[in-house]
C-alpha positions as CSV (number, residue, x, y, z in Angstrom):
1,M,7.8,-2.5,-4.7
2,S,8.3,-5.4,-2.2
3,K,6.7,-8.5,-0.9
4,K,5.7,-9.1,2.7
5,Q,8.6,-8.4,5.0
6,V,9.9,-11.5,6.9
7,D,10.2,-11.7,10.6
8,I,13.7,-10.7,11.7
9,K,15.3,-13.4,13.8
10,V,16.4,-11.9,17.1
11,K,18.9,-14.1,18.9
12,K,20.0,-13.8,22.5
13,V,23.7,-12.9,22.7
14,N,26.1,-12.5,25.6
15,S,27.1,-9.2,27.1
16,D,30.4,-9.1,25.2
17,S,28.6,-9.4,21.9
18,I,26.1,-6.8,22.9
19,D,28.9,-4.3,23.7
20,K,30.4,-5.1,20.2
21,L,27.1,-4.6,18.4
22,N,26.5,-1.3,20.2
23,N,30.1,0.0,19.6
24,F,28.8,2.1,16.7
25,N,25.3,3.4,16.7
26,D,24.0,4.1,13.2
27,D,21.6,6.6,14.6
28,V,24.3,8.8,16.0
29,K,26.7,10.8,13.9
30,V,30.4,10.6,14.9
31,T,32.2,13.9,14.7
32,Y,35.9,14.7,14.9
33,K,37.6,17.8,16.3
34,N,39.7,18.3,13.2
35,K,39.1,17.7,9.6
36,M,41.8,15.5,8.0
37,E,43.9,17.5,5.6
38,N,44.2,16.2,2.0
39,T,48.0,16.4,2.1
40,F,48.1,14.1,5.2
41,Y,45.4,11.8,3.8
42,N,47.1,11.4,0.4
43,K,50.5,10.7,2.1
44,E,49.1,8.1,4.4
45,L,47.0,6.5,1.6
46,Q,50.2,6.2,-0.6
47,K,52.0,4.4,2.2
48,L,49.1,1.9,2.6
49,Q,48.9,1.4,-1.1
50,I,52.6,0.5,-1.2
51,E,51.9,-2.1,1.5
52,L,48.9,-3.4,-0.5
53,V,51.2,-4.0,-3.5
54,K,53.6,-6.0,-1.1
55,L,50.6,-8.0,0.1
56,Q,49.4,-8.7,-3.4
57,R,52.8,-10.1,-4.3
58,W,52.8,-12.2,-1.2
59,V,49.4,-13.6,-2.0
60,K,50.5,-14.4,-5.5
61,E,53.8,-16.0,-4.5
62,K,52.4,-18.1,-1.6
63,G,49.2,-19.1,-3.4
64,L,46.9,-17.6,-0.8
65,K,43.2,-17.3,-1.3
66,V,41.7,-14.2,0.1
67,V,38.0,-13.0,0.3
68,V,37.0,-9.7,1.8
69,L,33.3,-8.8,2.2
70,F,32.2,-5.1,2.3
71,E,28.7,-4.7,3.8
72,G,26.8,-1.7,5.2
73,R,24.0,0.7,4.5
74,D,23.7,2.5,1.2
75,A,26.2,5.3,0.8
76,A,28.3,4.1,3.7
77,G,31.4,4.3,1.6
78,K,32.1,0.7,0.7
79,G,32.8,1.5,-2.9
80,G,35.2,4.3,-2.0
81,V,37.4,2.0,0.1
82,I,37.3,-0.7,-2.6
83,K,38.4,1.8,-5.2
84,R,41.4,2.9,-3.1
85,I,42.4,-0.7,-2.4
86,T,42.4,-1.8,-6.0
87,Q,43.8,1.5,-7.4
88,T,47.4,0.3,-7.5
89,L,46.8,-3.5,-7.7
90,N,46.8,-6.0,-10.6
91,P,43.1,-6.7,-11.5
92,R,44.2,-10.2,-12.5
93,I,45.1,-10.9,-8.9
94,C,42.8,-8.6,-7.0
95,R,39.3,-8.4,-8.5
96,V,36.0,-6.9,-7.4
97,V,32.7,-8.8,-7.5
98,A,29.5,-6.8,-7.4
99,L,26.6,-9.0,-8.5
100,G,23.3,-7.6,-9.7
101,V,19.8,-9.0,-9.2
102,P,19.8,-12.8,-9.6
103,T,18.3,-14.3,-12.7
104,E,15.4,-16.7,-12.5
105,R,17.9,-19.5,-13.0
106,E,20.1,-18.3,-10.2
107,K,17.0,-18.0,-7.9
108,S,16.4,-21.7,-8.4
109,Q,20.0,-22.6,-7.3
110,W,21.4,-23.2,-3.9
111,Y,21.6,-19.7,-2.5
112,F,25.4,-19.5,-2.1
113,Q,26.0,-21.0,-5.5
114,R,26.3,-17.8,-7.5
115,Y,28.7,-16.3,-5.0
116,A,30.8,-19.5,-4.8
117,A,31.4,-19.2,-8.5
118,H,33.5,-16.1,-7.8
119,L,35.6,-17.4,-5.0
120,P,39.4,-17.1,-5.5
121,A,41.8,-19.7,-6.8
122,A,45.3,-19.8,-5.4
123,G,47.1,-16.5,-5.6
124,E,44.0,-14.4,-5.9
125,M,42.1,-11.8,-3.8
126,V,38.4,-11.2,-4.3
127,L,36.6,-8.2,-2.9
128,F,32.8,-8.6,-2.6
129,D,31.0,-5.2,-2.9
130,R,28.0,-6.7,-1.1
131,S,27.8,-10.4,-0.8
132,W,25.7,-13.4,0.3
133,Y,24.6,-11.1,3.2
134,N,22.1,-9.6,0.9
135,R,19.7,-12.2,2.2
136,A,20.1,-10.9,5.8
137,G,19.7,-7.3,4.7
138,V,17.8,-6.0,1.7
139,E,16.1,-9.3,0.9
140,C,14.9,-9.7,4.4
141,V,13.7,-6.1,4.9
142,M,12.1,-5.7,1.5
143,G,10.5,-9.1,1.4
144,F,12.4,-10.5,-1.5
145,C,12.9,-13.9,0.3
146,T,10.5,-16.1,2.3
147,Q,10.6,-16.6,6.0
148,E,12.0,-20.1,5.5
149,E,14.7,-18.8,3.2
150,Y,15.7,-16.2,5.7
151,S,15.8,-18.6,8.6
152,E,17.8,-21.1,6.6
153,F,20.3,-18.5,5.7
154,L,20.9,-17.5,9.3
155,R,21.4,-21.2,10.1
156,A,23.6,-22.1,7.1
157,C,25.7,-19.0,6.7
158,P,28.1,-19.7,9.6
159,E,28.6,-23.3,8.4
160,F,29.2,-22.0,4.8
161,E,31.9,-19.6,6.1
162,R,33.5,-22.2,8.3
163,M,33.7,-24.5,5.2
164,L,35.4,-21.7,3.2
165,I,37.9,-21.2,6.0
166,H,38.5,-24.9,6.4
167,S,39.3,-25.1,2.6
168,G,42.1,-22.6,3.1
169,I,40.3,-19.3,2.2
170,I,41.2,-16.2,4.3
171,L,37.8,-14.5,5.0
172,V,37.6,-10.9,6.3
173,K,34.2,-9.2,6.8
174,Y,33.6,-5.5,7.2
175,W,30.5,-3.6,8.1
176,F,30.5,0.1,7.3
177,S,28.5,2.0,9.9
178,V,27.1,5.4,8.7
179,S,24.8,7.6,10.7
180,D,21.3,8.7,9.6
181,A,22.4,12.3,9.2
182,E,25.5,11.4,7.1
183,Q,23.6,9.0,4.9
184,E,21.0,11.7,4.2
185,K,23.8,14.2,3.3
186,R,25.4,11.8,0.9
187,F,22.0,10.9,-0.7
188,K,21.3,14.6,-1.4
189,D,24.8,14.9,-2.9
190,R,24.1,12.0,-5.2
191,I,20.7,13.5,-6.2
192,E,22.2,16.9,-7.0
193,N,25.5,15.8,-8.6
194,T,25.1,14.6,-12.2
195,T,28.3,12.5,-12.0
196,K,26.9,10.7,-8.9
197,R,23.3,10.4,-9.9
198,W,23.6,6.8,-11.0
199,K,24.7,5.9,-7.5
200,I,21.2,6.3,-6.0
201,S,18.3,4.0,-6.9
202,P,14.7,3.7,-6.0
203,M,15.8,0.9,-3.6
204,D,18.1,3.4,-1.9
205,V,15.3,5.8,-1.4
206,E,13.0,3.1,-0.1
207,S,15.7,2.1,2.4
208,R,15.5,5.5,4.0
209,K,11.9,4.8,5.0
210,R,12.9,1.5,6.6
211,W,15.9,2.7,8.6
212,V,14.8,0.9,11.8
213,D,14.0,-2.3,10.0
214,Y,17.5,-2.3,8.5
215,S,18.9,-1.7,12.0
216,K,17.1,-4.7,13.4
217,A,18.2,-6.8,10.4
218,K,21.8,-5.8,11.0
219,D,21.7,-6.6,14.7
220,A,20.1,-10.0,14.0
221,M,22.7,-10.7,11.3
222,F,25.6,-9.9,13.7
223,A,24.1,-12.0,16.4
224,H,23.9,-15.1,14.1
225,T,27.0,-14.7,12.0
226,D,29.6,-12.9,14.1
227,I,31.5,-16.1,14.6
228,K,35.0,-16.7,16.0
229,Q,36.4,-18.0,12.7
230,A,35.0,-15.0,10.8
231,P,34.1,-12.1,13.0
232,W,32.5,-8.9,11.8
233,Y,34.8,-5.8,11.8
234,V,32.9,-2.5,12.1
235,V,34.2,0.5,10.3
236,N,33.1,4.0,11.5
237,A,32.3,5.4,8.1
238,D,31.0,8.9,8.8
239,D,34.3,10.4,7.8
240,K,35.3,9.0,4.4
241,K,39.0,9.7,4.6
242,R,39.4,8.2,8.0
243,S,37.3,5.2,7.2
244,R,39.4,4.4,4.1
245,L,42.7,4.7,5.9
246,N,41.4,2.8,9.0
247,C,39.9,-0.1,6.9
248,I,43.0,-0.6,4.7
249,S,45.3,-0.4,7.7
250,H,43.3,-3.0,9.5
251,L,43.0,-5.3,6.4
252,L,46.8,-5.3,6.1
253,K,47.0,-6.6,9.6
254,Q,44.6,-9.5,9.0
255,I,46.9,-11.3,6.4
256,P,50.5,-11.8,7.6
257,Y,52.9,-11.0,4.8
258,K,56.5,-10.1,4.1
259,S,58.1,-7.7,1.6
260,L,59.5,-9.8,-1.3
261,E,62.4,-8.4,-3.3
262,F,61.7,-7.8,-7.0
263,E,64.1,-9.4,-9.5
264,K,66.5,-7.0,-11.0
265,I,65.4,-6.0,-14.5
266,E,67.6,-4.6,-17.2
267,L,66.1,-3.2,-20.3
268,P,67.7,-4.7,-23.5
269,P,68.9,-2.4,-26.3
270,K,66.3,-1.4,-28.9
271,Q,66.3,-3.5,-32.0
272,K,68.2,-1.9,-34.9
273,N,66.3,-0.8,-38.0
274,T,67.5,-2.9,-40.9
275,G,65.3,-1.5,-43.7
276,Y,61.8,-1.2,-42.1
277,V,59.8,1.8,-43.4
278,R,56.8,3.0,-41.4
279,P,53.6,3.8,-43.3
280,P,52.8,7.6,-43.5
281,V,50.9,9.1,-40.6
282,S,48.3,10.3,-43.0
283,D,47.1,6.7,-43.4
284,Q,46.1,6.6,-39.7
285,S,42.9,7.9,-38.1
286,L,44.2,10.2,-35.4
287,I,41.9,11.6,-32.8
288,P,41.8,15.5,-32.7
289,E,44.1,17.1,-30.2
290,K,41.5,19.1,-28.5
291,Y,43.6,19.7,-25.4
């Protein structure tokens, strides 16, 4: 299934960085005393989504360029958070980028090139459901890149991100931390639930056998790319509801915005019919009213 795994680059970091890296341990499941009730969750989510609409309008009006990266292990809940963020937003302003396997042509390009093509213009927000950090994770662990390509990524990535920020892009990076036990639970649910079966792939199954390798790769990635201009923010993702609310709440604090008043809209009167005759309903192909 894979080529030879590359050597993961371990970098010495200071004690503060080590404390940050160990703040959430993927091998330990985080439990809560009380389960979050749906009523409270939905109420809080609605409040946050209203704020997201305000943020969207601010981004559009002020011509901001926002990029948010969502990374983490398989089944960590990245897609669920992205879905709740975009649920009430305009897809022309806030769009999701989830790239598939690169083509042969893309493989021959500068590594960041296919991602750069999806960066926002003024007044846009782009949410990357996995990003250029594929090279530091799946490509590294599964041997889909060479040792030289991996080493070059770790060197170039911080410079690439500083370049984006210098160009005026607001870059926010999230890592969703899920425990071994919780990931296994979600994988089993995907296997048994027909509506979720498409979410699990042979690569996901293979990742279970390489849990420690992925942990090492994540630690190395943090050590090289957790830079002052674009730090990694870790989301405890064992509880889906809490992780969604916590992530959205945090994201809203990363981009200063104000609530802009909407222009008053008055609906004009309906146009008067001056002789128009509608064709008969029998001429139309209506779908059956089954419900």
